[in-house]
C-alpha positions in Angstrom: 98.2 86.9 118.5 94.7 88.4 118.2 92.8 89.3 115.0 90.2 91.8 115.8 87.3 91.5 113.3 85.7 94.9 113.2 82.1 94.7 111.9 80.6 97.0 109.2 79.2 100.3 110.4 75.6 101.1 111.2 74.9 97.6 112.5 75.0 96.2 108.9 75.4 92.4 109.0 78.7 90.9 108.0 78.8 89.4 104.5 81.4 86.9 105.7 80.2 85.5 109.0 82.8 82.7 109.0 85.8 85.0 108.3 87.6 84.0 111.5 87.1 80.3 111.4 90.5 79.3 110.0 92.6 81.7 112.1 93.1 79.4 115.2 94.8 76.8 113.1 97.4 79.5 112.1 98.1 80.6 115.6 95.7 83.6 115.5 92.7 84.1 117.8 89.7 85.9 116.3 87.9 88.4 118.4 84.6 90.0 117.3 83.8 93.2 119.2 80.2 94.2 119.4 80.1 97.8 118.0 76.9 99.7 117.9 75.4 103.1 118.6 76.9 104.7 115.5 73.5 105.3 113.9 73.5 108.6 115.8 75.9 111.5 115.2 78.8 111.8 115.4 78.7 108.4 113.6 82.4 107.9 113.1 83.5 109.0 116.5 80.9 106.7 118.2 82.1 103.7 116.1 85.8 104.3 116.9 85.0 104.9 120.6 82.8 101.8 120.9 85.2 99.6 119.0 88.1 100.8 121.2 86.2 100.1 124.4 85.3 96.7 123.2 88.9 95.9 122.2 90.1 97.1 125.6 87.5 94.8 127.2 88.3 91.7 125.1 92.1 92.0 124.7 94.9 92.3 127.2 96.8 95.6 127.0 100.2 94.2 125.8 98.8 91.7 123.3 99.7 92.4 119.7 96.6 92.6 117.4 95.8 92.8 113.8 92.8 95.0 113.0 90.5 93.6 110.2 87.8 96.0 109.0 84.9 95.0 106.8 82.7 97.3 104.7 81.9 100.7 106.1 84.5 100.2 108.9 87.3 100.4 106.4 87.7 104.2 106.3 87.8 104.2 110.2 90.5 101.6 110.4 93.3 104.2 110.9 91.4 105.9 113.7 90.8 102.6 115.5 94.5 101.9 115.1 95.4 105.3 116.6 93.2 104.5 119.6 95.1 101.2 120.1 98.4 103.0 120.0 97.1 105.5 122.6 96.2 102.5 124.7 99.8 101.1 124.3 98.5 98.0 122.4 100.8 97.0 119.6 99.2 96.6 116.1 101.1 94.2 113.9 98.9 94.6 110.8 95.7 96.0 109.2 93.4 94.3 106.7 90.6 95.9 104.8 87.8 93.5 103.7 85.6 94.7 100.8 85.9 98.3 101.9 87.1 101.7 100.9 90.5 102.8 102.3 91.3 105.3 105.0 92.6 108.6 103.7 94.8 111.2 105.4 93.2 114.3 106.9 89.6 114.2 107.8 87.6 113.5 104.6 83.9 112.6 104.5 82.7 109.2 103.4 81.3 111.0 100.3 84.7 112.3 99.4 86.3 108.9 99.9 83.7 107.3 97.6 84.3 109.9 95.0 88.0 109.5 95.0 88.2 105.7 95.3 85.3 104.6 93.1 85.5 105.0 89.3 81.8 105.7 89.2 82.1 108.4 91.9 79.9 108.6 95.0 76.9 106.3 94.9 73.5 107.4 96.2 72.9 107.0 99.9 70.9 103.9 100.9 67.4 104.3 102.4 68.7 103.3 105.9 71.7 105.7 105.9 71.2 108.3 108.6 71.3 112.0 107.7 74.8 113.3 107.9 76.5 109.9 107.9 78.1 110.4 104.5 79.0 114.1 104.9 80.5 114.2 108.4 84.3 114.6 108.5 85.9 111.4 109.7 88.5 111.4 112.5 91.8 113.0 111.6 94.5 110.6 110.3 98.1 111.7 110.3 100.7 109.0 110.2 98.7 105.9 109.2 99.6 103.2 108.4 102.0 102.4 111.1 102.1 98.6 110.4 101.9 96.4 107.3 98.5 96.5 105.4 96.6 94.1 103.3 93.4 93.9 101.4 90.9 91.0 101.0 88.6 91.3 98.0 85.5 89.1 97.7 83.2 91.6 96.0 84.2 92.4 92.4 82.4 95.8 92.7 85.4 96.9 94.9 88.1 95.7 92.5 89.3 99.3 91.9 90.0 99.7 95.7 92.0 96.5 95.6 93.9 97.9 92.7 94.6 101.1 94.8 95.9 98.9 97.6 98.3 97.1 95.3 99.6 100.5 94.1 100.4 101.3 97.7 102.4 98.1 97.9 100.0 96.3 100.1 99.4 92.5 100.0 96.1 91.8 98.2 94.1 88.6 98.0 91.2 88.2 95.7 88.9 85.2 96.5 85.4 83.9 96.5 83.5 84.6 99.8 83.6 80.9 100.8 87.4 80.9 100.6 87.7 84.2 102.5 88.6 82.6 105.9 91.6 80.8 104.4 92.7 83.9 102.4 92.5 86.0 105.6 94.5 83.5 107.5 97.3 83.6 104.9 97.2 87.4 104.7 97.5 87.8 108.5 100.4 85.3 108.7 102.2 87.2 105.9 101.6 90.6 107.7 102.7 89.2 111.0 106.0 88.0 109.4 106.7 91.5 107.9 105.7 93.6 110.9 
């Protein structure tokens, strides 16, 4: 089975470059799609479309996948999952890595930050394009449609991991250097429950 490792949005570098290295020993093949172009509006729709095209290019249509989203890709995970369902590709699990959670409807990133962060929405960074945080994200209706998990390596997102536990999701908290092993365990667990 395939674990699709979705990179952070806006071309941000992954904080966990070795995330997929322990997956092959557990029977999972890591795939890292190259997603770009979301620095121009509509940011979210471009990311979802590019990620979906890359997954279609890299993964056979009937192959079950787990979608793993890091950082800013987290709120878009449900939309990428819906695109996989539309392509008739089964998704056996979702994992969010140090990210905020997708929300039903079409909230903005700013609304997600306000609702999922105890401190409320943080100020936009200097490299954040205009409109990135205020555009409505793609509509989510019946997500999640497969088991979910959360991998926490950044203590600043502990509240989001707590929200994941409240939803009944499997949560792993670990140091960044232990993240590959924790992700492998989490994916094997999700594969067994899906």
